[in-house]
mmCIF file as Biopython writes it, N, C-alpha, C and O atoms, coordinates in Angstrom:
data_model
#
loop_
_atom_site.group_PDB
_atom_site.id
_atom_site.type_symbol
_atom_site.label_atom_id
_atom_site.label_alt_id
_atom_site.label_comp_id
_atom_site.label_asym_id
_atom_site.label_entity_id
_atom_site.label_seq_id
_atom_site.pdbx_PDB_ins_code
_atom_site.Cartn_x
_atom_site.Cartn_y
_atom_site.Cartn_z
_atom_site.occupancy
_atom_site.B_iso_or_equiv
_atom_site.auth_seq_id
_atom_site.auth_asym_id
_atom_site.pdbx_PDB_model_num
ATOM 1   N N  . UNK A ? 1  ? -22.656 18.087 15.452 1.0 0.0 1  A 1 
ATOM 2   C CA . UNK A ? 1  ? -22.245 17.026 14.542 1.0 0.0 1  A 1 
ATOM 3   C C  . UNK A ? 1  ? -23.444 16.460 13.799 1.0 0.0 1  A 1 
ATOM 4   O O  . UNK A ? 1  ? -23.397 16.260 12.585 1.0 0.0 1  A 1 
ATOM 5   N N  . UNK A ? 2  ? -24.510 16.206 14.529 1.0 0.0 2  A 1 
ATOM 6   C CA . UNK A ? 2  ? -25.704 15.631 13.912 1.0 0.0 2  A 1 
ATOM 7   C C  . UNK A ? 2  ? -26.277 16.538 12.841 1.0 0.0 2  A 1 
ATOM 8   O O  . UNK A ? 2  ? -26.729 16.072 11.795 1.0 0.0 2  A 1 
ATOM 9   N N  . UNK A ? 3  ? -26.257 17.832 13.106 1.0 0.0 3  A 1 
ATOM 10  C CA . UNK A ? 3  ? -26.840 18.775 12.144 1.0 0.0 3  A 1 
ATOM 11  C C  . UNK A ? 3  ? -26.054 18.731 10.836 1.0 0.0 3  A 1 
ATOM 12  O O  . UNK A ? 3  ? -26.641 18.631 9.759  1.0 0.0 3  A 1 
ATOM 13  N N  . UNK A ? 4  ? -24.738 18.804 10.930 1.0 0.0 4  A 1 
ATOM 14  C CA . UNK A ? 4  ? -23.917 18.786 9.721  1.0 0.0 4  A 1 
ATOM 15  C C  . UNK A ? 4  ? -24.099 17.476 8.959  1.0 0.0 4  A 1 
ATOM 16  O O  . UNK A ? 4  ? -24.192 17.470 7.731  1.0 0.0 4  A 1 
ATOM 17  N N  . UNK A ? 5  ? -24.148 16.380 9.691  1.0 0.0 5  A 1 
ATOM 18  C CA . UNK A ? 5  ? -24.316 15.075 9.041  1.0 0.0 5  A 1 
ATOM 19  C C  . UNK A ? 5  ? -25.637 15.021 8.288  1.0 0.0 5  A 1 
ATOM 20  O O  . UNK A ? 5  ? -25.727 14.447 7.202  1.0 0.0 5  A 1 
ATOM 21  N N  . UNK A ? 6  ? -26.666 15.632 8.886  1.0 0.0 6  A 1 
ATOM 22  C CA . UNK A ? 6  ? -27.985 15.612 8.241  1.0 0.0 6  A 1 
ATOM 23  C C  . UNK A ? 6  ? -27.996 16.488 6.994  1.0 0.0 6  A 1 
ATOM 24  O O  . UNK A ? 6  ? -28.675 16.179 6.015  1.0 0.0 6  A 1 
ATOM 25  N N  . UNK A ? 7  ? -27.239 17.586 7.035  1.0 0.0 7  A 1 
ATOM 26  C CA . UNK A ? 7  ? -27.240 18.524 5.912  1.0 0.0 7  A 1 
ATOM 27  C C  . UNK A ? 7  ? -26.439 17.962 4.734  1.0 0.0 7  A 1 
ATOM 28  O O  . UNK A ? 7  ? -26.941 17.907 3.611  1.0 0.0 7  A 1 
ATOM 29  N N  . UNK A ? 8  ? -25.208 17.550 4.987  1.0 0.0 8  A 1 
ATOM 30  C CA . UNK A ? 8  ? -24.370 17.040 3.893  1.0 0.0 8  A 1 
ATOM 31  C C  . UNK A ? 8  ? -23.779 15.700 4.236  1.0 0.0 8  A 1 
ATOM 32  O O  . UNK A ? 8  ? -22.570 15.579 4.431  1.0 0.0 8  A 1 
ATOM 33  N N  . UNK A ? 9  ? -24.616 14.700 4.312  1.0 0.0 9  A 1 
ATOM 34  C CA . UNK A ? 9  ? -24.152 13.367 4.694  1.0 0.0 9  A 1 
ATOM 35  C C  . UNK A ? 9  ? -23.224 12.788 3.623  1.0 0.0 9  A 1 
ATOM 36  O O  . UNK A ? 9  ? -22.105 12.379 3.933  1.0 0.0 9  A 1 
ATOM 37  N N  . UNK A ? 10 ? -23.670 12.750 2.387  1.0 0.0 10 A 1 
ATOM 38  C CA . UNK A ? 10 ? -22.880 12.150 1.307  1.0 0.0 10 A 1 
ATOM 39  C C  . UNK A ? 10 ? -21.644 12.984 0.999  1.0 0.0 10 A 1 
ATOM 40  O O  . UNK A ? 10 ? -20.584 12.440 0.688  1.0 0.0 10 A 1 
ATOM 41  N N  . UNK A ? 11 ? -21.780 14.292 1.084  1.0 0.0 11 A 1 
ATOM 42  C CA . UNK A ? 11 ? -20.651 15.164 0.738  1.0 0.0 11 A 1 
ATOM 43  C C  . UNK A ? 11 ? -19.611 15.196 1.851  1.0 0.0 11 A 1 
ATOM 44  O O  . UNK A ? 11 ? -18.420 15.357 1.583  1.0 0.0 11 A 1 
ATOM 45  N N  . UNK A ? 12 ? -20.052 15.044 3.097  1.0 0.0 12 A 1 
ATOM 46  C CA . UNK A ? 12 ? -19.113 15.120 4.221  1.0 0.0 12 A 1 
ATOM 47  C C  . UNK A ? 12 ? -18.449 13.781 4.523  1.0 0.0 12 A 1 
ATOM 48  O O  . UNK A ? 12 ? -17.276 13.739 4.894  1.0 0.0 12 A 1 
ATOM 49  N N  . UNK A ? 13 ? -19.184 12.698 4.366  1.0 0.0 13 A 1 
ATOM 50  C CA . UNK A ? 13 ? -18.653 11.376 4.717  1.0 0.0 13 A 1 
ATOM 51  C C  . UNK A ? 13 ? -17.260 11.127 4.120  1.0 0.0 13 A 1 
ATOM 52  O O  . UNK A ? 13 ? -16.338 10.827 4.878  1.0 0.0 13 A 1 
ATOM 53  N N  . UNK A ? 14 ? -17.066 11.237 2.805  1.0 0.0 14 A 1 
ATOM 54  C CA . UNK A ? 14 ? -15.755 10.963 2.205  1.0 0.0 14 A 1 
ATOM 55  C C  . UNK A ? 14 ? -14.695 11.968 2.638  1.0 0.0 14 A 1 
ATOM 56  O O  . UNK A ? 14 ? -13.569 11.580 2.949  1.0 0.0 14 A 1 
ATOM 57  N N  . UNK A ? 15 ? -15.036 13.243 2.660  1.0 0.0 15 A 1 
ATOM 58  C CA . UNK A ? 15 ? -14.067 14.279 3.035  1.0 0.0 15 A 1 
ATOM 59  C C  . UNK A ? 15 ? -13.633 14.112 4.483  1.0 0.0 15 A 1 
ATOM 60  O O  . UNK A ? 15 ? -12.453 14.252 4.807  1.0 0.0 15 A 1 
ATOM 61  N N  . UNK A ? 16 ? -14.593 13.811 5.353  1.0 0.0 16 A 1 
ATOM 62  C CA . UNK A ? 16 ? -14.279 13.659 6.776  1.0 0.0 16 A 1 
ATOM 63  C C  . UNK A ? 16 ? -13.281 12.526 6.982  1.0 0.0 16 A 1 
ATOM 64  O O  . UNK A ? 16 ? -12.304 12.673 7.716  1.0 0.0 16 A 1 
ATOM 65  N N  . UNK A ? 17 ? -13.532 11.410 6.338  1.0 0.0 17 A 1 
ATOM 66  C CA . UNK A ? 17 ? -12.648 10.252 6.502  1.0 0.0 17 A 1 
ATOM 67  C C  . UNK A ? 17 ? -11.237 10.595 6.024  1.0 0.0 17 A 1 
ATOM 68  O O  . UNK A ? 17 ? -10.253 10.234 6.670  1.0 0.0 17 A 1 
ATOM 69  N N  . UNK A ? 18 ? -11.143 11.280 4.913  1.0 0.0 18 A 1 
ATOM 70  C CA . UNK A ? 18 ? -9.838  11.596 4.339  1.0 0.0 18 A 1 
ATOM 71  C C  . UNK A ? 18 ? -9.059  12.558 5.247  1.0 0.0 18 A 1 
ATOM 72  O O  . UNK A ? 18 ? -7.899  12.319 5.578  1.0 0.0 18 A 1 
ATOM 73  N N  . UNK A ? 19 ? -9.721  13.644 5.636  1.0 0.0 19 A 1 
ATOM 74  C CA . UNK A ? 19 ? -9.052  14.652 6.464  1.0 0.0 19 A 1 
ATOM 75  C C  . UNK A ? 19 ? -8.764  14.114 7.866  1.0 0.0 19 A 1 
ATOM 76  O O  . UNK A ? 19 ? -7.725  14.412 8.455  1.0 0.0 19 A 1 
ATOM 77  N N  . UNK A ? 20 ? -9.693  13.321 8.389  1.0 0.0 20 A 1 
ATOM 78  C CA . UNK A ? 20 ? -9.515  12.785 9.746  1.0 0.0 20 A 1 
ATOM 79  C C  . UNK A ? 20 ? -8.230  11.963 9.820  1.0 0.0 20 A 1 
ATOM 80  O O  . UNK A ? 20 ? -7.507  12.025 10.815 1.0 0.0 20 A 1 
ATOM 81  N N  . UNK A ? 21 ? -7.951  11.203 8.786  1.0 0.0 21 A 1 
ATOM 82  C CA . UNK A ? 21 ? -6.763  10.360 8.800  1.0 0.0 21 A 1 
ATOM 83  C C  . UNK A ? 21 ? -5.483  11.156 8.569  1.0 0.0 21 A 1 
ATOM 84  O O  . UNK A ? 21 ? -4.399  10.722 8.959  1.0 0.0 21 A 1 
ATOM 85  N N  . UNK A ? 22 ? -5.606  12.314 7.938  1.0 0.0 22 A 1 
ATOM 86  C CA . UNK A ? 22 ? -4.411  13.108 7.603  1.0 0.0 22 A 1 
ATOM 87  C C  . UNK A ? 22 ? -4.028  14.054 8.736  1.0 0.0 22 A 1 
ATOM 88  O O  . UNK A ? 22 ? -2.931  13.948 9.285  1.0 0.0 22 A 1 
ATOM 89  N N  . UNK A ? 23 ? -4.918  14.976 9.090  1.0 0.0 23 A 1 
ATOM 90  C CA . UNK A ? 23 ? -4.585  15.978 10.108 1.0 0.0 23 A 1 
ATOM 91  C C  . UNK A ? 23 ? -5.262  15.704 11.442 1.0 0.0 23 A 1 
ATOM 92  O O  . UNK A ? 23 ? -4.592  15.645 12.473 1.0 0.0 23 A 1 
ATOM 93  N N  . UNK A ? 24 ? -6.584  15.536 11.437 1.0 0.0 24 A 1 
ATOM 94  C CA . UNK A ? 24 ? -7.252  15.261 12.708 1.0 0.0 24 A 1 
ATOM 95  C C  . UNK A ? 24 ? -8.633  15.868 12.780 1.0 0.0 24 A 1 
ATOM 96  O O  . UNK A ? 24 ? -9.169  16.332 11.774 1.0 0.0 24 A 1 
ATOM 97  N N  . UNK A ? 25 ? -9.203  15.866 13.957 1.0 0.0 25 A 1 
ATOM 98  C CA . UNK A ? 25 ? -10.567 16.377 14.127 1.0 0.0 25 A 1 
ATOM 99  C C  . UNK A ? 25 ? -10.630 17.883 13.922 1.0 0.0 25 A 1 
ATOM 100 O O  . UNK A ? 25 ? -11.648 18.404 13.467 1.0 0.0 25 A 1 
ATOM 101 N N  . UNK A ? 26 ? -9.558  18.582 14.252 1.0 0.0 26 A 1 
ATOM 102 C CA . UNK A ? 26 ? -9.555  20.043 14.111 1.0 0.0 26 A 1 
ATOM 103 C C  . UNK A ? 26 ? -9.838  20.428 12.663 1.0 0.0 26 A 1 
ATOM 104 O O  . UNK A ? 26 ? -10.694 21.271 12.394 1.0 0.0 26 A 1 
ATOM 105 N N  . UNK A ? 27 ? -9.121  19.810 11.738 1.0 0.0 27 A 1 
ATOM 106 C CA . UNK A ? 27 ? -9.327  20.109 10.319 1.0 0.0 27 A 1 
ATOM 107 C C  . UNK A ? 27 ? -10.730 19.715 9.888  1.0 0.0 27 A 1 
ATOM 108 O O  . UNK A ? 27 ? -11.353 20.401 9.078  1.0 0.0 27 A 1 
ATOM 109 N N  . UNK A ? 28 ? -11.215 18.630 10.420 1.0 0.0 28 A 1 
ATOM 110 C CA . UNK A ? 28 ? -12.555 18.165 10.064 1.0 0.0 28 A 1 
ATOM 111 C C  . UNK A ? 28 ? -13.575 19.228 10.433 1.0 0.0 28 A 1 
ATOM 112 O O  . UNK A ? 28 ? -14.472 19.535 9.648  1.0 0.0 28 A 1 
ATOM 113 N N  . UNK A ? 29 ? -13.441 19.785 11.617 1.0 0.0 29 A 1 
ATOM 114 C CA . UNK A ? 29 ? -14.380 20.815 12.072 1.0 0.0 29 A 1 
ATOM 115 C C  . UNK A ? 29 ? -14.279 22.029 11.156 1.0 0.0 29 A 1 
ATOM 116 O O  . UNK A ? 29 ? -15.294 22.624 10.793 1.0 0.0 29 A 1 
ATOM 117 N N  . UNK A ? 30 ? -13.061 22.396 10.784 1.0 0.0 30 A 1 
ATOM 118 C CA . UNK A ? 30 ? -12.870 23.561 9.904  1.0 0.0 30 A 1 
ATOM 119 C C  . UNK A ? 30 ? -13.548 23.321 8.563  1.0 0.0 30 A 1 
ATOM 120 O O  . UNK A ? 30 ? -14.262 24.190 8.062  1.0 0.0 30 A 1 
ATOM 121 N N  . UNK A ? 31 ? -13.330 22.155 7.986  1.0 0.0 31 A 1 
ATOM 122 C CA . UNK A ? 31 ? -13.936 21.837 6.690  1.0 0.0 31 A 1 
ATOM 123 C C  . UNK A ? 31 ? -15.455 21.906 6.783  1.0 0.0 31 A 1 
ATOM 124 O O  . UNK A ? 31 ? -16.119 22.409 5.877  1.0 0.0 31 A 1 
ATOM 125 N N  . UNK A ? 32 ? -15.991 21.403 7.871  1.0 0.0 32 A 1 
ATOM 126 C CA . UNK A ? 32 ? -17.449 21.411 8.030  1.0 0.0 32 A 1 
ATOM 127 C C  . UNK A ? 32 ? -17.956 22.845 8.045  1.0 0.0 32 A 1 
ATOM 128 O O  . UNK A ? 32 ? -18.992 23.149 7.453  1.0 0.0 32 A 1 
ATOM 129 N N  . UNK A ? 33 ? -17.237 23.711 8.713  1.0 0.0 33 A 1 
ATOM 130 C CA . UNK A ? 33 ? -17.678 25.110 8.798  1.0 0.0 33 A 1 
ATOM 131 C C  . UNK A ? 33 ? -17.620 25.761 7.419  1.0 0.0 33 A 1 
ATOM 132 O O  . UNK A ? 33 ? -18.536 26.487 7.033  1.0 0.0 33 A 1 
ATOM 133 N N  . UNK A ? 34 ? -16.554 25.505 6.686  1.0 0.0 34 A 1 
ATOM 134 C CA . UNK A ? 34 ? -16.395 26.115 5.360  1.0 0.0 34 A 1 
ATOM 135 C C  . UNK A ? 34 ? -17.433 25.594 4.366  1.0 0.0 34 A 1 
ATOM 136 O O  . UNK A ? 34 ? -18.027 26.363 3.609  1.0 0.0 34 A 1 
ATOM 137 N N  . UNK A ? 35 ? -17.637 24.295 4.381  1.0 0.0 35 A 1 
ATOM 138 C CA . UNK A ? 35 ? -18.588 23.702 3.442  1.0 0.0 35 A 1 
ATOM 139 C C  . UNK A ? 35 ? -20.010 23.710 3.974  1.0 0.0 35 A 1 
ATOM 140 O O  . UNK A ? 35 ? -20.967 23.553 3.215  1.0 0.0 35 A 1 
ATOM 141 N N  . UNK A ? 36 ? -20.147 23.893 5.286  1.0 0.0 36 A 1 
ATOM 142 C CA . UNK A ? 36 ? -21.486 23.880 5.892  1.0 0.0 36 A 1 
ATOM 143 C C  . UNK A ? 36 ? -22.217 25.157 5.588  1.0 0.0 36 A 1 
ATOM 144 O O  . UNK A ? 36 ? -23.359 25.331 6.013  1.0 0.0 36 A 1 
#
């Protein structure tokens, strides 16, 4: 988690919040892998 946050903090922050509220942590992890 820390590594991804350090790499794309500004880009991940908004997307994470949006997806987290819609589907859950699973989708968040998937998005991080795709965009990471």
